[in-house]
VEXDREN-2710 file (C-alpha; in Angstrom, 1 decimal):
% VEXDREN-2710
k/r/px/py/pz
1/UNK/122.8/138.5/106.9
2/UNK/119.4/140.0/107.7
3/UNK/117.0/137.4/109.0
4/UNK/113.9/136.8/106.8
5/UNK/110.6/136.9/108.5
6/UNK/107.1/135.7/107.1
7/UNK/106.0/139.2/106.5
8/UNK/109.2/140.3/104.6
9/UNK/108.3/141.3/101.0
10/UNK/112.0/140.8/99.8
11/UNK/111.7/136.9/99.2
12/UNK/108.7/137.5/97.2
13/UNK/110.3/140.1/95.1
14/UNK/113.3/137.9/94.6
15/UNK/111.1/135.1/93.5
16/UNK/109.2/137.3/90.9
17/UNK/112.7/138.2/89.4
18/UNK/113.8/134.7/89.5
19/UNK/115.1/133.4/86.2
20/UNK/114.6/129.7/86.4
21/UNK/114.2/127.7/83.0
22/UNK/112.1/125.1/84.7
23/UNK/109.6/127.3/86.5
24/UNK/109.5/130.9/85.2
25/UNK/107.1/131.5/82.3
26/UNK/108.1/128.5/80.5
27/UNK/108.1/128.5/76.8
28/UNK/105.9/126.0/74.7
29/UNK/108.4/123.2/74.6
30/UNK/109.2/123.5/78.3
31/UNK/105.4/123.6/79.0
32/UNK/105.0/120.5/77.1
33/UNK/107.7/118.7/79.1
34/UNK/106.1/119.7/82.3
35/UNK/102.8/118.6/81.1
36/UNK/104.2/115.2/79.9
37/UNK/105.9/114.7/83.4
38/UNK/102.5/115.5/85.2
39/UNK/100.7/112.9/83.0
40/UNK/103.3/110.4/83.8
41/UNK/102.9/111.0/87.5
42/UNK/99.1/110.7/87.1
43/UNK/99.5/107.1/85.9
44/UNK/101.0/105.9/89.2
45/UNK/99.4/108.6/91.5
46/UNK/98.6/107.7/95.1
47/UNK/95.2/109.1/96.2
48/UNK/94.3/109.6/99.9
49/UNK/90.7/109.6/100.3
50/UNK/88.1/109.6/103.1
51/UNK/85.4/111.8/104.9
52/UNK/86.4/115.0/106.7
53/UNK/87.8/114.4/110.1
54/UNK/88.8/111.0/109.6
55/UNK/92.8/111.3/109.6
56/UNK/93.1/112.0/105.9
57/UNK/95.6/114.8/106.3
58/UNK/97.7/112.7/108.8
59/UNK/97.9/109.9/106.4
60/UNK/98.6/112.1/103.5
61/UNK/101.5/113.7/105.5
62/UNK/102.8/110.3/106.1
63/UNK/103.1/109.8/102.4
64/UNK/104.5/113.2/101.9
65/UNK/107.2/112.4/104.4
66/UNK/108.6/110.1/101.9
67/UNK/111.7/111.6/100.1
68/UNK/110.3/110.4/96.5
69/UNK/106.8/111.9/96.9
70/UNK/105.5/115.2/95.4
71/UNK/102.4/116.2/97.3
72/UNK/99.3/118.0/96.5
73/UNK/96.8/118.9/99.3
74/UNK/93.1/119.1/98.3
75/UNK/93.7/120.6/94.9
76/UNK/90.1/120.1/94.1
77/UNK/89.3/122.9/96.6
78/UNK/91.5/125.4/94.4
79/UNK/90.6/123.8/90.9
80/UNK/87.2/122.0/91.0
81/UNK/86.8/119.0/88.9
82/UNK/85.9/119.4/85.4
83/UNK/82.6/117.6/84.3
84/UNK/83.3/114.7/82.0
85/UNK/87.0/115.1/82.2
86/UNK/89.4/112.0/81.6
87/UNK/90.6/110.8/85.0
88/UNK/94.1/110.9/83.9
89/UNK/93.8/114.6/82.6
90/UNK/92.0/115.7/85.7
91/UNK/94.7/114.2/87.9
92/UNK/97.5/115.8/85.8
93/UNK/95.6/119.1/86.2
94/UNK/95.7/118.6/90.0
95/UNK/99.3/117.5/90.1
96/UNK/100.1/120.9/88.2
97/UNK/98.2/122.9/90.9
98/UNK/100.8/125.0/92.7
99/UNK/98.7/127.3/94.7
100/UNK/99.9/127.7/98.3
101/UNK/97.1/125.6/99.8
102/UNK/97.7/122.6/97.5
103/UNK/101.5/122.8/97.1
104/UNK/102.7/124.0/100.5
105/UNK/100.9/122.0/103.3
106/UNK/103.4/122.0/106.3
107/UNK/105.4/120.4/107.6
108/UNK/108.0/120.3/104.9
109/UNK/110.3/117.4/104.2
110/UNK/113.5/116.8/102.5
111/UNK/113.0/115.5/99.0
112/UNK/115.1/113.4/96.6
113/UNK/113.9/115.5/93.7
114/UNK/114.5/118.9/95.2
115/UNK/118.2/119.9/95.7
116/UNK/118.9/121.6/99.1
117/UNK/119.7/125.1/97.7
118/UNK/116.2/125.2/95.7
119/UNK/114.5/123.6/98.9
120/UNK/115.7/126.6/100.9
121/UNK/114.5/129.0/98.2
122/UNK/111.2/127.2/97.8
123/UNK/110.5/127.3/101.6
124/UNK/111.3/131.0/101.7
125/UNK/108.9/131.6/98.9
126/UNK/106.1/129.7/100.6
127/UNK/106.6/131.6/103.8
128/UNK/106.7/135.0/101.9
129/UNK/103.5/134.1/100.1
130/UNK/101.8/133.0/103.3
131/UNK/102.9/136.4/104.9
132/UNK/101.8/138.4/101.8
133/UNK/98.5/136.8/101.6
134/UNK/97.6/138.4/104.9
135/UNK/98.2/142.0/103.4
136/UNK/94.9/143.9/103.2
137/UNK/95.2/145.1/99.6
138/UNK/97.2/142.4/97.8
139/UNK/96.5/139.4/99.8
140/UNK/94.2/137.7/97.5
141/UNK/96.4/138.1/94.4
142/UNK/99.5/136.8/96.3
143/UNK/97.5/133.8/97.6
144/UNK/96.8/132.7/94.1
145/UNK/100.4/132.7/93.1
146/UNK/101.9/129.5/92.1
147/UNK/104.7/128.0/94.2
148/UNK/107.5/126.5/92.0
149/UNK/108.5/122.8/92.7
150/UNK/112.1/123.2/91.4
151/UNK/112.1/119.5/90.6
152/UNK/115.4/118.7/89.2
153/UNK/115.1/117.1/85.6
154/UNK/117.7/114.4/86.3
155/UNK/115.9/113.5/89.6
156/UNK/112.4/113.1/88.2
157/UNK/112.5/109.3/87.3
158/UNK/111.6/107.8/90.7
159/UNK/109.1/110.7/91.8
160/UNK/105.6/109.6/92.8
161/UNK/102.7/112.0/93.2
162/UNK/100.3/111.9/96.2
163/UNK/97.0/113.8/96.2
164/UNK/94.6/114.2/99.0
165/UNK/91.1/114.8/97.6
166/UNK/88.0/115.7/99.4
167/UNK/85.1/115.8/97.0
168/UNK/85.9/113.6/94.2
169/UNK/84.7/110.0/93.1
170/UNK/88.0/108.3/92.6
171/UNK/86.5/105.0/91.3
172/UNK/86.8/105.8/87.7
173/UNK/90.4/106.9/88.2
174/UNK/91.1/103.7/90.0
175/UNK/89.7/101.6/87.1
176/UNK/91.2/103.5/84.5
177/UNK/94.7/103.7/86.0
178/UNK/95.6/100.3/87.3
179/UNK/99.1/101.4/88.3
180/UNK/97.7/104.0/90.6
181/UNK/96.9/103.3/94.2
182/UNK/94.1/104.7/96.5
183/UNK/94.2/104.7/100.2
184/UNK/90.7/105.1/101.8
185/UNK/90.6/105.9/105.4
186/UNK/87.7/105.0/107.6
187/UNK/87.2/106.3/111.2
188/UNK/84.7/105.0/113.9
189/UNK/81.6/107.0/113.2
190/UNK/81.5/108.3/116.8
191/UNK/85.1/109.6/116.6
192/UNK/84.4/111.3/113.3
193/UNK/81.2/112.8/114.6
194/UNK/82.6/113.9/117.7
195/UNK/85.3/115.6/115.9
196/UNK/82.9/117.3/113.5
197/UNK/80.7/118.5/116.2
198/UNK/83.8/119.9/118.1
199/UNK/84.7/121.8/115.0
200/UNK/81.3/123.3/114.8
201/UNK/81.3/124.5/118.3
202/UNK/84.7/126.0/117.8
203/UNK/83.7/127.7/114.5
204/UNK/86.5/125.7/112.7
205/UNK/84.7/125.5/109.5
206/UNK/84.1/128.5/107.1
207/UNK/80.4/127.8/107.1
208/UNK/77.7/125.2/106.8
209/UNK/75.6/124.8/103.9
210/UNK/72.7/127.3/103.3
211/UNK/70.3/125.4/105.3
212/UNK/72.5/124.2/108.0
213/UNK/75.3/125.2/110.4
214/UNK/76.6/121.9/110.1
215/UNK/79.4/121.4/107.4
216/UNK/77.2/118.8/105.5
217/UNK/74.9/118.8/102.6
218/UNK/71.5/118.1/104.5
219/UNK/69.4/117.9/101.2
220/UNK/71.6/115.0/99.8
221/UNK/71.9/113.4/103.3
222/UNK/68.1/113.7/103.9
223/UNK/67.4/112.0/100.6
224/UNK/69.8/109.2/101.6
225/UNK/68.0/108.8/104.8
226/UNK/64.8/108.8/103.1
227/UNK/65.8/105.8/101.1
228/UNK/66.4/104.0/104.3
229/UNK/63.1/104.6/105.8
230/UNK/63.5/107.9/107.4
231/UNK/61.2/110.4/106.0
232/UNK/62.6/114.0/105.4
233/UNK/60.3/115.6/108.0
234/UNK/61.6/113.2/110.7
235/UNK/65.1/113.5/109.6
236/UNK/65.0/117.4/110.1
237/UNK/64.1/116.6/113.7
238/UNK/67.0/114.4/114.5
239/UNK/69.8/115.7/116.7
240/UNK/72.9/117.0/115.1
241/UNK/74.9/114.0/116.1
242/UNK/72.5/111.7/114.0
243/UNK/72.4/113.9/111.1
244/UNK/76.2/113.8/111.1
245/UNK/76.1/110.0/111.4
246/UNK/73.9/109.9/108.3
247/UNK/76.3/112.0/106.5
248/UNK/79.0/109.7/107.6
249/UNK/77.0/106.8/106.4
250/UNK/76.1/108.4/103.1
251/UNK/79.8/109.3/102.3
252/UNK/81.5/106.0/103.4
253/UNK/78.9/103.4/102.3
254/UNK/78.7/105.1/98.8
255/UNK/82.5/105.4/98.4
256/UNK/83.3/101.9/99.6
257/UNK/80.7/100.4/97.4
258/UNK/82.5/101.9/94.5
259/UNK/86.0/101.2/95.7
260/UNK/86.4/98.4/98.0
261/UNK/86.6/95.4/95.4
262/UNK/89.3/97.3/93.3
263/UNK/92.7/95.6/93.5
264/UNK/94.5/98.9/93.6
265/UNK/92.4/100.3/96.5
266/UNK/93.4/99.6/100.2
267/UNK/90.9/100.5/103.1
268/UNK/92.7/101.4/106.4
269/UNK/90.8/102.0/109.7
270/UNK/91.8/105.1/111.5
271/UNK/92.0/103.3/114.8
272/UNK/94.5/100.6/113.6
273/UNK/96.7/103.3/112.2
274/UNK/96.6/105.1/115.5
275/UNK/97.3/101.9/117.5
276/UNK/100.1/100.6/115.2
277/UNK/101.1/103.5/113.3
278/UNK/104.7/102.3/112.1
279/UNK/103.4/98.9/111.3
280/UNK/100.2/99.9/109.3
281/UNK/102.2/102.7/107.5
282/UNK/104.9/100.3/106.5
283/UNK/102.2/98.1/104.8
284/UNK/100.6/101.0/103.1
285/UNK/103.8/102.3/101.8
286/UNK/104.5/98.8/100.5
287/UNK/101.1/98.6/98.8
288/UNK/101.8/102.0/97.2
289/UNK/105.2/100.9/95.8
290/UNK/107.3/103.1/98.2
291/UNK/110.2/101.9/100.3
292/UNK/110.5/102.3/104.0
293/UNK/112.7/105.1/104.9
294/UNK/114.2/106.8/108.1
295/UNK/112.4/110.2/107.4
296/UNK/109.0/108.6/107.3
297/UNK/109.8/106.6/110.5
298/UNK/110.9/109.9/112.2
299/UNK/107.7/111.7/111.2
300/UNK/105.4/108.9/112.4
301/UNK/107.3/108.9/115.8
302/UNK/107.1/112.5/116.2
303/UNK/103.4/112.8/115.0
304/UNK/102.1/110.2/117.3
305/UNK/103.8/111.1/120.6
306/UNK/102.8/114.8/120.9
307/UNK/101.9/115.3/124.6
308/UNK/100.8/119.0/124.5
309/UNK/97.6/120.5/123.4
310/UNK/97.1/120.6/119.6
311/UNK/95.4/122.7/117.1
312/UNK/92.2/121.5/115.6
313/UNK/93.8/120.7/112.3
314/UNK/97.3/119.6/113.5
315/UNK/99.0/116.5/112.5
316/UNK/101.0/116.3/115.5
317/UNK/99.2/114.6/118.4
318/UNK/99.0/111.7/120.7
319/UNK/97.5/109.4/118.2
320/UNK/96.3/106.7/120.7
321/UNK/94.4/109.3/122.6
322/UNK/93.0/110.9/119.6
323/UNK/91.5/107.6/118.4
324/UNK/89.6/106.9/121.6
325/UNK/89.0/110.4/123.1
326/UNK/85.4/110.5/122.0
327/UNK/84.6/107.7/124.4
328/UNK/85.1/110.0/127.4
329/UNK/84.1/113.4/126.0
330/UNK/81.2/112.6/123.6
331/UNK/77.7/112.8/125.5
332/UNK/76.1/109.3/125.8
333/UNK/73.0/110.5/124.0
334/UNK/75.2/111.5/121.0
335/UNK/76.8/108.1/120.9
336/UNK/73.5/106.4/120.9
337/UNK/72.3/108.6/118.3
338/UNK/75.1/107.6/116.1
339/UNK/75.0/104.0/116.8
340/UNK/71.2/104.0/116.0
341/UNK/72.1/105.3/112.5
342/UNK/75.1/103.2/111.7
343/UNK/73.7/99.9/112.9
344/UNK/71.5/100.1/109.7
345/UNK/74.7/99.5/107.6
346/UNK/77.1/96.5/107.2
347/UNK/79.7/99.1/108.0
348/UNK/78.9/98.5/111.7
349/UNK/80.7/95.1/111.5
350/UNK/83.9/96.9/111.3
351/UNK/83.7/97.9/115.0
352/UNK/82.7/95.3/117.5
353/UNK/81.2/98.1/119.9
354/UNK/78.7/99.1/117.2
355/UNK/77.9/95.8/115.9
356/UNK/76.8/94.4/119.3
357/UNK/75.2/97.7/120.6
358/UNK/71.6/97.5/121.8
END
């Protein structure tokens, strides 16, 4: 049998000819069944929240490693939230988002709802779309194609949806859907800012906002800083580390003010997850209503003991080193700039080195 490569168009053509009652151009009754299932998944959805470069993707993939989870990665980047939408309907829409970016974030895991044969087909399709998206003429069209889930009808009862979101206020959803669970990850501000600045230096982000090379909304952050006694003119003269620290504070303080007291929200510190990954993950899965399983245990072991150099967005790394690397690589002036900002907030109490600094 001929090997299939990423750039091979044959799997894509086979997919386009695929006659699947569950996924191919469903009729009205089938569409209703799928929509009803997505609405049911939204009721018990598990949301992964946090500021960029805080470990959200790794935490989300820990959840995705569970056999009963169907995962969507940042669907709000492909399908922006609709103003005034009911939270359940909005989440249903995102669960139904099957674009490659949202529905095929690697690594892939064995799923209880996905029979092995369909899993092989789905992986082949994902690689074919990924390869086809690089074609100069048809790339954008192929990249928008939906990746089928192939979820077996008789295996859907115990499925849970997990979604990682980047730009959405989840507090209304947490209040409206008491059976849902939200996991908010919080990283030491020096670690988060150091990672952001490294990404800027390496040109890892598509672009900054129009008034900055930094991937932060300077206008909103400057307005937030002004409320704390830092005039806009003074804010504009701050070093990048301080501007990023204000962005960290704006995002996390605002989000936690809305989320922290809700009973179906759990806040986890990135450093604790890195130091005790299995124990912390075990507690988070229990909070989310998911049983512990060997596949998740194996992924945690593999994703925390990686001793080679890693890509900027990789989930496989030495977790203990990743949590503390900023202490030896971040210039002291940048560390002090971050501390001077965060000390204004009660969030500093979560890290003893911040609370006692100066």
